[in-house]
N, C-alpha and C positions, 0 to 999 in steps of 0.2 A: 630641648630636653623634655621629651614627651614620653608618655607611657606606651606600652604595647597592650592595648585594651583587651585583646583576645586572650592574653595570658594572665589577666588579673581576676581575682575572685570578685563576685558581685559586691560583697561588703567592702573590699578594698577599693573598687571603682567608685563606690558611693562616698567613701572617705576622701578619695582624691578629688572628686568633684566638689566636695564640701570645702576643702581647702581653697581650691581655685575660685569658687564662687564667694567664699568667705573673704578672700583678699579683695575681690571686686567690690563687695558690699562694704567692707571696712573702709576702702578708699572713698566710696561715695558718701558714707555716713560722716566721715571726718573732713573731707575736702570738697565735696560737691560731685556732680555727675561727670563733667568733662574729663577730669583726671583719670577716670576709670579706663580711658582709652589706652593707658600705659600698661595695662595688665598683660602678662605673658605667662607661658607655661613654666619658664624658668623660676618665676616667683613662687609657684606652687611647690616645686622641688625644694627651694630654699626654706619655705615655711614648714614643710613636712619634716625636713631634716632637723631643723632647730627644735621643733616641738617634740620630736621623737626622742630627744635626749632625756626628757623629763617623764616621770611616771604618771603625770596628771592625765585623766581621760580626755578624749576629744570632744565629747558632749555636743554632737551635731543637733542642729535645729532645722525646722522646716519653715521657710519664709518665702514671701513673694519678693520680686525685685522688678526694676523698671524693664529689663529685657524680657522677663518671664512674669507678666502681671497676673496670669490666670493660674497656672500650675505652680505650686510651691516647689522650691529647690532646696537641697540640703546645704546648710551653711555651718561652717565651723569657725569659731572666733577664739583667739588666744593672742598672747603677746607676739608669738612668732608670725602670725598672720598679719598683725599690724606692722611689724618690722619689715616683712617682705613687701608689703604695699608701699611703705616709705621708701625702700630701696628702689623699687620700680619707678617711682616718681622722680627720685634723684637722677637715675640713669636717663630717664626721658628728658629731664631738664638739660643735662650735659649733651645729649644727642641733638637737641634743638639748638643749643648754643653753638655746636660744631657746624650744623647745617646753616645757621644764620651767618656765621663768620666765614666759612670756607666757600660755601655755595650761594650765599646771599639769597636764600629762599624766603619768600614773603610769608609763607605759612608758618615757618619756624619763628620768625620775628613776632607774628601776630599771636601765636600760641604762647610764646614766652611772656607776653604781656599778661595773659590770663593766669599763668602759673607762677609768676614772680613772687607773689605773696606767700604761696605754698613753699616755694624754694627757701625763702627767708626763714620760715618756721622750721623747716627740716634742717637747714644749715645750723641754726641755733641749737637744735636738739642733738645733731650728730656732727659736731665740729671736726673731730678727728677723722671720721669717715669721709667727709667732704674734702678735707685737706689731702687725704691719701688719694682719693679719686682724681683730684685736680692735678696733683704732682705727676701721677702716672700717665694721665691723658696728655700732659705737656711733653713727657718723654716720648710717648707714642707719636705725637704730632711731629716732633723733631726727627724721629727715625723715618717717618714717612716722607718728610720734606727732603731728607738726605737720600731717599731711595735705597734704604738699607736692604742689603741682600741676605741678611741673616734672619731666618725665620725665628730662631730662638730669641734673639734680641727683641724683635718686633712683638712676638707673642708674649714675652715676659712682662712687658709694660701692661698689657691688658690682663694677664694672669695675676699680677700683683693687685689689681683692682678687685678681682674676684676673691682673692685671698683675704683682702681687708674686709670685704663685705661679709664673708663667712665668719671671720674672727670677731668682727664687731658685733655680729648677731649673737654669738655666744656670750660675749662680754655684756651686752645689753640685757640679755635674758637670764643669765645664770651666774655671772661672776660675783654679784652681790648677794646671791641666795645660795643656799645649800641645795644641790641637785637631789631630788627625791628618788632614791633607788632602794628597793627592798633590801634589808640587812643581809639576806642570804644570796642576793643576786650575784652571779659570777663576775659581773662588770663593776662591782662596788669599788674595787681598788682603783679603777680608772676614772672615777668621778671627779677627780681634782680639776678645778676650773682651768688651770694652765694646760693640762693635757687635752682637755676638750677644745681649747682655743687653738692649740698647735695642730691637732688632728683635723679639725674643721677647716683650718687654713690650708692644709695639704689637699683636701678635697677640692676646695675652691680654686686653688692654684692650678691643679691639673685639669679641672673642668674649664678653666679660663683658657688654657693652652688648646684644649679640644675645640672650644667655641671659636677662638680666633682663627685656627687653621681650617676648620670646616667651612667657615664663612669665606675664607680666602679661596678655597677650592670651588665653592658654589658661585663665586663672583668672577671667575676667570674670564668668561666671555664678555660679561658686562664691562669689566675693567679694561679689556682690550678695546672695546668700542669707545668708551668715554675717556680713556687715558688715566684713570684713577690708579693710585698706587696699589700694587698687589705684590707681597714679598715673594710669592712663588715664581712670578715672571722674571724676577731678578736673580733669585737663588738658583733657578734651573736654566737661566739664559734662554728665554724664549726668543725665537727669531721668526718673524712672520714670513720671511722670504724662503724659509727652508722647511717649515712644518705648519700644519693646521692646528687650531686649538684642540681638536680631538686627538690628534697625534701627540700633542704636548701632554695632554691628560694621560694618555696611555703610557708615555715615557716615564712620567713621574709617579704613576700609580703605586709601585712597590714602596717608594719612600713615604707616600701619603698613608698607606695602610699601616706601615710599621709605626709611624709617629702617632696617628690617631688612636689606634687600638692600644698602644703603649700608655697614652694618657688616661684612657678609660680604665685600663688594668690597675694603674697606680691609684686612681681615685677610688676604685672598687675595693682595693686592699685597705685603704685608709678608712673606708666606710665600715669595714668589718672590725676595725679597732675601736670604733665609737661604742659607748654603752647604750645602744638603742633600746628603748623601752617599749616601742610600739611601731607599727607601720613599716617594719623592716622589709616586708614583701613588696610594698609599693616602691620604696627606694631602690631595691634590687631590680625590680622590673624596669625602672627607668634607666638605670646604669647598665644592666646586663643585656636587656632586650631592646628597649626603646631607642637608646642612643647608638647601640650597635647597628640596629636596622637603619637609622638615619645616616650613619656613616656609610653604609653600603649604598644607600639611595643617592647620596651626594657624589660619591666616587664614581659610581656606574651610571649616573644620570637616569635612574629608573623613573623618578617622578617626571622629569622633563619629557622622556619618551612616551610616558603614559598620556601626558597632556596633548601631545601631538597625535 
């Protein structure tokens, strides 16, 4: 979930970097330096989306950090930034838990020892969020164990996690407070907290569908080598004796395009329904341009070919 940098205004790019670096700095300030490794571009999108529902200014600051000790970087701090950082740490914890359990990886077990106290703090702060993530991860694990050949079923378990993350973000930031929107703003009538929760959840759910499917597409060759579960191989009946991985990709490409771009279209439509007060250009850049470009790259293997 990255930007298309060339299509962003200079000011928008500075704001985007401010959120990304702000999340990193927020994690370091509250939990120490090691957890900053969990940072991702997805966190920046989540923070910008949640912060943009409210009318409060971004208020960027110029600060040094461990990675950039000489030149100051733009930092933006707000509740959405802190929440996005917390979510990334929770997802990192569950990823480590999965690696330690299923693949018995030493690095996962060692890192979990270092993050355990942070996880306990976050679980106490977000009990409903953690419960929802754990329940859906269990569903996903069961589907993978059963070699489920339904992409919709497998993707839905992950999509529900994304939906819960976006909904909990709105609840955490806005449900207890009145969302500040100018009296004459055309979106004033849509500032009801329940509307915000439902609409943000729709965005998260469809982005979750996209993320799960695009990862499955990207991992086809790797999963064929290591024998890991991939719903595409079962849904479209891959047979190594009759076709190559490349031929398989070409055969399923129309279905992939239809589904991936459909998910992005629905997420984009839901974004238009939110009463965004700022940074709409950044969010649209990510959804309309950045993620569309990434979809094309993964489907056509442009990045892989360039590396060769």
